[in-house]
C-alpha positions in Angstrom: 36.2 5.9 -13.3 34.5 9.3 -13.2 30.8 9.3 -13.9 28.7 12.1 -15.3 25.0 12.7 -14.7 23.3 15.0 -17.3 20.1 16.6 -16.1 18.4 17.7 -19.3 16.2 20.8 -19.3 14.4 20.4 -16.0 13.0 23.9 -16.3 9.7 25.4 -15.2 8.3 25.7 -18.8 8.8 22.0 -19.4 7.4 20.8 -16.1 4.6 23.1 -15.1 4.7 25.9 -17.6 4.1 26.5 -21.3 5.1 23.0 -22.4 4.6 21.2 -19.1 3.0 17.8 -18.9 1.5 15.5 -16.2 4.3 13.0 -16.9 7.0 15.7 -16.4 5.5 16.6 -13.0 5.5 12.9 -12.0 9.2 12.5 -12.5 10.4 15.5 -10.4 10.9 13.4 -7.3 12.8 10.7 -9.2 15.0 13.3 -10.8 15.8 15.0 -7.5 16.6 11.6 -5.9 19.0 10.7 -8.8 20.8 14.0 -8.4 21.2 13.4 -4.7 22.5 9.9 -5.3 25.0 11.2 -7.9 26.3 13.8 -5.5 26.8 11.2 -2.8 28.7 9.0 -5.2 30.9 11.9 -6.3 29.7 11.9 -9.9 30.0 15.1 -11.9 26.7 16.9 -12.7 25.8 18.9 -15.8 22.5 20.7 -16.1 21.4 21.8 -19.6 19.0 24.7 -20.1 16.9 25.2 -23.2 17.5 28.9 -23.8 15.7 31.1 -26.3 15.6 34.8 -27.0 12.6 37.1 -27.4 12.8 36.4 -31.1 11.9 32.7 -30.6 8.8 32.8 -32.9 11.0 34.1 -35.7 13.4 31.1 -35.5 13.0 27.8 -37.3 12.1 26.1 -34.0 9.6 28.8 -33.2 8.0 28.5 -36.6 7.6 24.7 -36.1 6.7 24.9 -32.5 4.9 28.3 -32.0 4.8 28.1 -28.2 7.2 30.6 -26.6 9.2 28.8 -23.9 12.4 29.0 -21.9 12.9 32.7 -22.9 16.2 33.6 -21.1 15.5 35.5 -17.8 11.9 34.5 -17.5 10.4 32.3 -14.7 9.8 29.5 -17.2 13.5 29.5 -18.2 14.6 28.8 -14.6 15.5 25.3 -13.3 12.6 23.9 -11.3 12.6 24.9 -7.6 13.2 21.3 -6.5 16.6 21.3 -8.2 17.7 25.0 -8.0 20.0 24.4 -5.0 21.7 21.6 -6.8 23.1 23.7 -9.6 25.4 25.8 -7.5 28.7 23.9 -8.1 27.5 22.0 -11.1 28.2 22.9 -14.8 25.2 24.6 -16.3 25.1 24.8 -20.1 22.6 27.0 -21.9 21.7 25.6 -25.3 19.8 27.3 -28.1 18.7 24.1 -29.7 17.8 20.5 -28.9 21.3 19.3 -28.4 24.4 20.8 -26.8 27.6 20.5 -28.8 29.3 22.1 -25.7 28.1 19.1 -23.6 29.6 16.6 -26.0 32.9 18.5 -26.2 33.0 18.7 -22.4 32.3 15.0 -21.9 34.9 14.1 -24.5 37.5 16.4 -23.1 37.0 15.0 -19.6 37.0 11.4 -20.9 33.9 10.1 -19.1 33.5 6.3 -19.4 30.0 6.3 -17.9 27.3 8.9 -18.6 23.6 8.8 -17.5 21.0 11.2 -18.8 17.7 12.2 -17.1 15.2 14.9 -17.8 12.8 16.2 -20.5 11.8 15.9 -23.2 12.8 12.3 -23.9 11.7 12.5 -27.5 13.5 15.8 -28.3 16.3 17.0 -26.1 17.2 13.8 -24.2 17.5 11.7 -27.3 19.5 14.5 -29.2 22.0 14.8 -26.3 22.3 11.1 -25.8 23.2 10.6 -29.5 25.6 13.5 -29.5 27.4 12.0 -26.5 27.4 8.5 -28.1 28.9 10.1 -31.2 31.6 12.0 -29.2 32.4 9.0 -26.9 31.5 5.8 -28.8 33.1 3.5 -26.2 31.5 5.2 -23.2 28.5 3.6 -21.5 25.7 6.0 -22.2 22.4 5.3 -20.4 19.1 7.0 -20.0 16.9 6.4 -16.9 13.4 6.1 -18.2 11.9 6.6 -14.7 13.5 10.0 -14.7 12.4 11.1 -18.2 9.2 12.4 -19.7 8.3 13.1 -23.3 5.9 15.3 -25.1 3.5 12.3 -25.0 3.7 8.9 -23.4 3.9 7.3 -26.8 6.7 9.6 -28.1 8.6 8.9 -24.9 8.4 5.2 -25.6 9.4 5.7 -29.2 12.4 7.7 -28.2 13.5 5.0 -25.7 13.3 2.4 -28.4 15.3 4.5 -30.9 18.0 5.1 -28.3 18.1 1.4 -27.5 18.8 0.7 -31.2 21.7 3.1 -31.1 23.3 1.2 -28.2 22.2 3.6 -25.5 21.3 1.6 -22.4 17.8 2.2 -21.1 17.4 1.8 -17.3 14.2 2.0 -15.3 15.1 2.5 -11.7 
């Protein structure tokens, strides 16, 4: 059974940049370890990248969150240095919104039975992609490793984990 590890938006702006948090900095080592473990097990890897244009502030998201971030081509848009070497032969999907329909389509097309998500932000992009994957593959085991995720706030991170649990997404903490 082929497994998929989805690394959600581990980009400079979400870790140390415009929308970075102390919690995001703290999970970097855990995320890097999970990526190494997945490679050793022969799992497939997909990295998602929040990707906006210079017109970000004129978009609906920009009007609701007026903090320019992950503008394509900027330093903040890039995958964090600790993971840049891991993206080489992995699938990298740029997404203009919280979730990636392309990720859900790819996972369904390849028929994954087990998918784990890690990354940021638990309460926005991780939850959105987990629910898209659960919708596309209702019988797949979808899990989120809480020790490799960080939210906008610690409370919103916990709330998102509880919401995913209610939607039959397994929450791990290892």
